[in-house]
LOBA-149221 format. One record per residue: y, x, z of N, C-alpha, C in turn; residue in three letters. Coordinates in pm, whole numbers, plus 50000, padded with zeros to 5 digits. Example, Ala and Ser with C-alpha at 12.3 -4.5 7.8 and 13.67 -1.06 7.14 Angstrom:
BEGIN
494315131950780495505123050780496705132050780ALA497755128550708498945136750714500035129050787SER
% end
This chain:
BEGIN
977732235941926977642224341836978872215641856MET979552212541746980782204741753980512190441707ILE981262181341765981212167441719982032166341591ARG981452160441488982202158641364983452150341393MET984582153941332985852147441368986082134141298PRO985042128641235985192115941167984902104341261TRP985262092441217984762080141276984432070741161ASP984132058341189983682049341084984752046940979ASN986032048141020987122045440927987572057840851ALA987192069840897987682082140833986572090640773THR985302086740790984212094340729984422094740577ALA984182106340515984542108040373983452104240274PRO982482096440315981352093540226980872079340245SER980212074340142979552061340146978522061040034ALA977702050540033976632049439936976662035739870MET976402035539740976222022939670974792022539616ILE974152010839629972802008839578972912000839449GLU972482006939338972672000239209971431992439166ILE970311994339236969111986439211968191987439331THR967321977539349966281978739452964911980839388ASP964891983139257963641986239188963312001039205ALA962022004239210961602018139225960282020239150CYS960042032739110958852035839031957832044239107ASN958022046039239957022052539323956952044939455ILE956052049339541955912043239674956022054239779SER956892052139878957072061639987956482055740116CYS955822064340193955182059740316956202054340416ALA957372060140420958432056040514959692053240434CYS959972040740408961132037140328961952026640399CYS963272028940406964182019340469964532007840375TYR964102008640248964521999040147963421988940116LYS963771976240120962831966040074962751966339921LYS961551966639865961431967439719961841954439652PRO962281955739527962661944139449962691947639303GLY963351939339222963431942139079964801938639022ASN965821938539108967161934639064968001946939031ARG968761945938923969711956338884971111950438894PHE971961956738973973311951638990974111953438861ARG974961943838833975771944438712976901954438729THR977501958538619978631967838626979791961738704LEU979991948738691981071942238766980801942838915ALA979551940438955979191941239097979341955539149GLU978931965139069979021979139111980471983439120ILE981311978739028982741981839035983341976639164GLU982941964539206983431959139333982961967839450ARG981711972639445981211981339552982031994239559ASP982361999839444983172012139442984552009339502ILE985141998239464986461994439519986371992539669GLU985321985939716985161983739859984991997039933ASP984212006039877984022019039941985342026239957ALA986162026139853987462032839859988432025839954CYS988282012739967989132005240061988722007740206ARG987422009040229986932009940366987012024040424LEU986992034040339987032047940385987832056440286ARG988442067440333989082076940241987992085640177PRO987332080140077986122085940022986392099239951ILE985562108739977985472120939897984212120539811HIS983072117039873981782117039805981212102839802THR980872098239684980212085239670978812087739615LEU977832083239691976432085539657975862073439584THR975152076039475974492065539397973032065439436ILE972572053839483971202052939533970532040339480SER969312037939529968562026239491967742021339609GLY966512017439585965652019439473965782033239404GLY965382033139279965482045139198966592043239094GLU967732050039113968902047339029968732051238883PRO967832060838852967672064538711967012053538629THR966502043138694965972031538623967082022738566LEU968302024038620969392015138580969872018838440HIS969932009338348970332012638210971782017038196PRO972632013938295974052017338286974432028738379ASP973472037238415973752047938511974882057038465LEU974902060838338975952070038290977332063538300MET977402050538270978682043538282979122042438427ALA978162040738517978482040138661979072053338708ILE978462064338668978992077538704980412079038651ILE980642074738528981972075638469983012067838549GLY982642056238598983592048238677983912054938811ARG982932061638868983182069038993984112080838967ILE983862088038859984682099838830986112096138794LYS986322084638731987682080538697988532078238820ARG987902076238934988632074739060988822088039132ARG988412098939070988592112039129987642115139242GLY986482108639244985512110439352984412120139312LEU983772126039411982622134639392981402125739378PHE980722126539264979592117639235978282124539268ALA977482118139354976252123939407975112114139381PHE974052118739319972932109939280971692113239361LEU971072102839421969792104139491968692098939400LEU967692107239372966632103239281965312109539322THR964222102839286962912108939310962522118539198ASN963322119239092963102128938985962032125238884GLY961402113838899960302110038810960762109238665MET961962104338639962452102438503963422113338459LEU963522123838537964492134338508963852145338425VAL964422147638307964032158838223965322165838177ASP965202175638090966382183238049967392174537975ARG966912165237896967822156237826968592147537924ASP967882142238024968542133838125969572141938204THR969212154038243970142162638316971402165038232ILE971222167538102972372169738016973282157538008GLY972682145737998973492133537991974182130538124ARG973492133338236974112131438367975322140738384LEU975142153138342976232162738351977402158738262LYS977102154338143978152150038051978902137838105GLN978182129038174978822117138232979742120738348ALA979562132738407980442137138514979782138938649GLY978452137438654977772138838782978002152738840LEU978352153238970978632166039036977412171939104ASP976592163439165975472168539245974312158839238ALA973112164439255971912156239248970982160139362ILE970352150139425969392152439532968042147139487LEU967032155839494965682152039457964862149239584PHE964362137039594963502133339707962052134339660HIS961412144939700960002147239668959322151739795VAL958332144339842957632148839962956202143739964ASP955472148140064954032145540070953702131140108ALA954682123340145954432109540183954632099740069GLY954692104839947954942096239831953682094939745GLN953542083339683952542081339580953262081539447GLN953022092239367953762094139243952842100839142ARG952882096439017951942101538917952152116038877PRO953332121938906953552135938868953002145638971ASP952452140439080951812148939182950412143539206LEU949422149839144948042145239160947582146939303ALA948102157239370947742159639510949022158939594ARG949472146839618950762145039685950772150839826ALA949602151839890949552157040026949612172340029ARG949542178539912949572193039902951022197639905ASP951452203640015952852207540029953232218039925VAL952302226439882952612236339779952902229739645ASN952182218839615952462211339493953832204739501ALA954192199739618955512193739639956592204239617VAL956432216039675957422226639659957562230839513LYS956432231839443956472235839302957222225539218ALA956982212639246957692202139172959182202439202ARG959522204139329960932204939367961602217039302LEU960922228539304961502240739246961762238939098ALA960852232239027961052230038885962232220938857GLY962352210138933963492201038916964802208038950LEU964802215739059966022222739101966462232838996ALA965512240338938965842250338835966452243638714ARG965882232338674966372225038558967822220438579MET968092214638698969432209438726970442220838745ALA970052231238818970962242438843971302249538713ALA970362250438620970622257038492971692249538411SER971842236638438972862228638372974192229038446ALA974272237038552975502238338627975722227638731GLY974652221438776974752210638873974452215739014MET975122210239113974832213139254973572205439292ASP972592212239352971272206339370970882205839517VAL970312194639558969832192339694968402187339691SER967772187739809966412182639823966322174139949ALA965372164839949965152156340066963662155340093SER963282156440221961902154840263961852146740392MET960742139640410960542131440528959512138040618THR959812138640747958912144640846958212133440922LEU956892133840922956102124040996955142131441090THR954382123741163953382129541252952382138041173GLU952182134441047951172141140966951642154640910GLN952952156240888953402168540823954452176240900ASN954722172341025955802179041098955492193841123GLN954202197641120953872211641138954292220141018ASP954692213740909955132220940790956632223440789GLN957312219740898958772221140903959222235340872LEU958632245240938959052259040920958872263340775VAL957742259740715957492263340576958452256540480GLY958812244040509959782236940426961132243840430ILE961582247640550962872254340564962822268140499VAL961712275440514961552288340447961712286740295ASP961052276540240961152273840097962592271140057PHE963292262940134964682259540103965582271840108PHE965452279840212966312291540225966052301740115LEU964812302840074964462312739972964762308339830GLY965092295539809965342290239676966842290339647ASN967272298439553968702299839524969292287539457ARG968452279039399968952267339328969302255739420ASP968782255839542968992244739636970082248339735LEU971062239439749972192241839839972172233139964ASN971432222239959971472212440069970072206740088PHE969642205940214968342200140248968542188840348LEU968082177040311968152165440399966752162640452PHE966592163740583965322160840649965472148040731LEU964512139240721964572126640796963262124340869ALA963352119340991962142115241064961642102141005ARG960382102040966959842090240901959372079740999GLY959852067640979959352056141053959082044840954ILE958372034640997958182022740917959002011540982GLN960182008840927961132000040996960621986041023PRO959801980540933959351966740953958521965241080GLU957891976141125957151975541250957941981841364SER958641992441336959361999741441960471991341505TYR961091982641424962201974741475961771962341552TYR960471960241569960041948641647960431950041793ARG960531962041839960881964241979960541978442019GLY960881982642140960671996542182959202000642182PRO958281990942183956861994142178956211988442053ASN957011986941947956541979841830955971988341719GLY955732001341743955192009741637953752005541606GLN953571999741488952251994741453951342005741397ALA951942015941341951152026541276951422039741347ASP950522044441431950782056841505950932068941415PRO950492068241291950652079541200952122082141169ALA952952071941188954372073641159955222071141283HIS954632072041397955382070841521956222083341541ALA957282082441623958222093641635957692105041722PRO956682112141672956122123041751957022135141755GLY957852137141652958762148341646960052144741719LEU960342151541829961582148941901962692157641845THR963912153341869965062161041823965072174941885LEU964772175642013964792188642080963692197842030GLN962532192341995961472200941943961852206541807SER962532198441724962982203741595964002214841615LEU964962212641704965972223041732965292235741780ILE964282234341865963562245941916962822253441807GLY962212246141716961482252641607962432259941513ARG963572253941484964552260441398965112273041465MET965302272341593965802283941668964772295141670ARG963532291741695962492301941708962152308241573GLN962052300041468961602305141339962712311841259ALA963952306741272965022311641185966272316141262HIS966252314641394967412318641473968622309741451GLY968422297541400969532288741367969862279441483LEU971152276841500971632267641601972322255941533GLU972182243741586972902232341527974392235041522PRO975002231641410976422234341388977302222541430TYR976842210441398977652198541429976732186541449SER977292175841501976502163741525977372151341512PHE976702140141489977332126941495976832120241622ILE977712115241707977242109141833976472096241808PRO975602093041903974842080641897975602069441969ALA975312057241932975982045841995975552044042140ARG974282046042167973782043842302972682053742333THR972482056142458971232062142503971082077042500GLY971522083742395971332098042387972522104242313GLN972582117542317973772124242264973932122542115GLU972842123842041972952123141896971602119841833THR971672114241713970482112241629970622120041498ASN971722127541482972042133841352972672147341378TRP972062158041327972612171541343972672178541208ILE973562188341198973692196141076973632210941109THR973222218641010973242233241016974072238240898TYR975022247240926975812253740821975362268240814PHE974922272640695974252285540684974842293940571ILE975782302940599976152312840497974962322040471PRO974732325440345973552333040309973882342840196ILE973452355140212973622365340108972272367940044VAL972172365339914970952368439840971062382339780TYR969962389639785969892402739723968532404139655HIS968262415539596967072417239514965782414939592ARG965772418739717964532417939795964442405639885SER965442396939881965382385139966966772379840001GLY966982377340129968272371840171968532375340317TYR969802374340357970212375440496971052363240532HIS970822357940650971562346340699972642350540796LEU973692342440802974642343440912974452331140999PHE974232333141127973892322141217975172315541270LYS975632305541198976862298641235976672290441362SER977662291041449977692283141572978982275141571ILE978892261941568980092253741559981082256741669GLY982362257941632983402261441729984662253141704SER985612254241795986882247041777987622251941654ARG987422264541618988072269741498987552262641374ALA986252259941369985682252541257986252238441251ASP986372232441368986962219041376988392219141324LEU989122229541360990522230841317990612231941164ALA989662239041102989662240240957989422226640891LEU988522218640949988282205340895989532196640905MET990182197141020991382189041041992532193740952LEU992612206940929993652212340841993442207240699LEU992192207140654991912202040520992322187440507HIS992032179640610992422165540603993942164040602ARG994642172340681996092171440685996702174740548ALA996062183740474996602187840344996242177740236ILE995002172940237994512164540127994502149540159THR994582146140287994542132140326993142126740353GLY992142135340340990782130940366989912143040403ARG988812140240472987832150640498986992152840371PHE986202163440373985322166540261983892164440304THR983082158540217981662156740247980842167040171GLN980552164640044979722173939967980632184339903LYS980432197039933981282207539880980512216239781THR981172220139675980572228939578980662243439627THR979912252139562979872266039604981192273039570GLN981722280339669982922288539650982792300339744ASN982532312239688982242323939770983412327739861ALA984632326139811985802329839893985922320640014LEU985762307539991985852298140104984722300540203ILE983522303240151982392306140240982672318640323THR983252328840261983592341140334984602338340445LEU985632330740413986652327540514986022319840630VAL985212309640598984572301740704983652310340790ARG982952319840726982042328440800982792337540895THR983852343640846984642352840930985292345141045VAL985872333541016986492325441122985452321541226VAL984272317241181983232313141275982762324841359ASN982532336341295982032347941369983012352841474GLY984292353541437985292358241532985542348041643LEU985532335141607985792324741707984682323741809ALA983472327841772982332327141864981992340841923THR982932350341913982792363241980981712372341925GLY981552372441791980522380841729981112389341617ARG982082397741646982702405841540981722415441473PRO980802421241552979842430641495978922424141393GLY978362412541430977472405341339978222400841214ALA979492397141232980302392841119980542404341022THR980902415941074981152427540988979882431840915LEU978752431440982977492435240917977152425640803ARG977412412740825977122402940721978052405140601PHE979342407540628980292409940519979912422540444VAL979482432940515979062445340450977892443040356ALA976932434840397975802431540309976282424340183ARG977282415740202977792408040089978462417139986MET979022428440029979752437339940978862446839862LEU977572446939893976662455839821976452450839678ARG976182460039584975952455839444974722446739433PRO974812437339342973662428739313973442417539413GLY974442414239495974292403539594975092391239553THR974772380039613975482367539588975652360039719ALA976872356239751977162348739874977192333939841LEU976452326239919976432311739905976462305440045ARG976632292340048976442285340175975402274340152HIS974612272040255973622261340252973852252440373LYS973392240140359973452230840472972122223840487MET971742221640612970582213440645971072202140734ILE970692190040700970952178440785969612172940832VAL969532170140960968352163241013968772149841069TYR968202139341014968462125641059967252121041139ASP967422120241271966322116141358966092101141353HIS967042094041293966882079741277967082072041407GLY966922058941401967082050741522965982053341623PRO966342052741749965362054741857965552043941964THR964482041042033964542031442144964812038842274TRP965802033942348966112039942477965152034542584THR965192040942702964342036442812964672022142853ALA965922018042828966332004342861966041994242753GLY965361998442645964991989042540966071986342439GLY967131995042432968181993542332967882002642213GLU968281998142095968122006341977969332015441963LEU969082028441964970152038341954970192043841812SER971382043541753971562049241620972972054941612TYR973312061041500974562068441490975772059541515CYS976772065341582978022058141609978672053641480GLU978592061741379979012057941245978032064541148TYR977822058241035976812063040941977482070840829CYS977112083640816977662091940709977192087240573ALA976072080140568975542075040442975512059740443THR976552053740502976622039140511976622032940372ALA975952021540361975812014440233976842003340224ILE977462001940109978391991040086977591978240059VAL977791968440145977111955540130978121944240154ARG978331936040051979191924140064980531927540126ASP981131938440080982471942040125982531948940259GLY981391952840314981351959640443980451971740433ALA980531980340535979661992040544978551989340644LEU977301991840600976131989240683975362002340699VAL974952006040823974132018040840972902017440751PRO972612028440682971522028140584970172024840648CYS969962029340772968672026940837968492012440880CYS969572004640880969511990740925969841980940814LEU970031985840692970551977240586969591966140548ALA968291969140540967321959240495966461953540606ASP966191961840708965411957340824966301958340946TYR966951947340980967941947841086967441940241208ARG967141947341317966681940441437967791932341500PRO967421922341575968401913641643969271921941735GLU970571920041726971511926841815972011940041762GLY971441945241651971891958041597973151955941512ALA
% end
């Protein structure tokens, strides 16, 4: 596992919140609800600030629920005019084929659908039914992918559904339309941030440890963490990623088990040296995925496994893709009573000309 070569000043991503209004309720939400929609002038300033504060590659549009904003298409256009990768986070409630078409026409590059069992939403009569959640996600992903959009999914893991982790990852790996899966440990910040013993609702207490998740991913799928963001205090990391080259064929798929190495780090640094910035959200490119796979396999001393994977890719009727999984363990309390969170936030929110960690943007404990 390699440490990502970014810091707060060089991370290639940031997030803008265009509204705090939302049309569903999530059991674990970092955002305080409201009913304000930011003006285009305010959003333009946020975009300018993001570009000033970081060498941005990917700018994420968030909320609240951003599809509620009447000027969403114009906002996407302003992001694209700056040559940025435009990424939209949505619960998908208002997304249909017409909306997908208009988003694509406006220039949107990628979309992430947040649908999980901890939400109260009218399109899922049985929100606690993980199969219903998967079916809804699959339908949204198919719709967006058919329009040529890069598609991601997000789910929250709590004490109530953490046993579904393996099934969620199986669903993601088996779905050709999904390229990125964001998993987050669910907490209720208004109670959790009171102090190291302030969890008021044990149903959302941090029962899932980072090491137990890593162990489950290793046992069920043979996957090893690829990279991490260091924590400010107390522990090694609160944020890990998995990079997964995958060959789809008629009867299923085969994975290549990437292990982060110095060679991978060198490729990231080379890209920055050439372009002047790191890359955050990447589109599918079979040639680049092949090169990264071969470099990773040889750098980690696995020439046989690498050749077998390449051989599978060369068979008729196959498709090579790459997938990524990010797990955000969120803030944790150390034994000394300090709040530990990421050294820098990959999804930092632009607020009043500054970057604020997304997990602390609305509920900020004293001293954080």
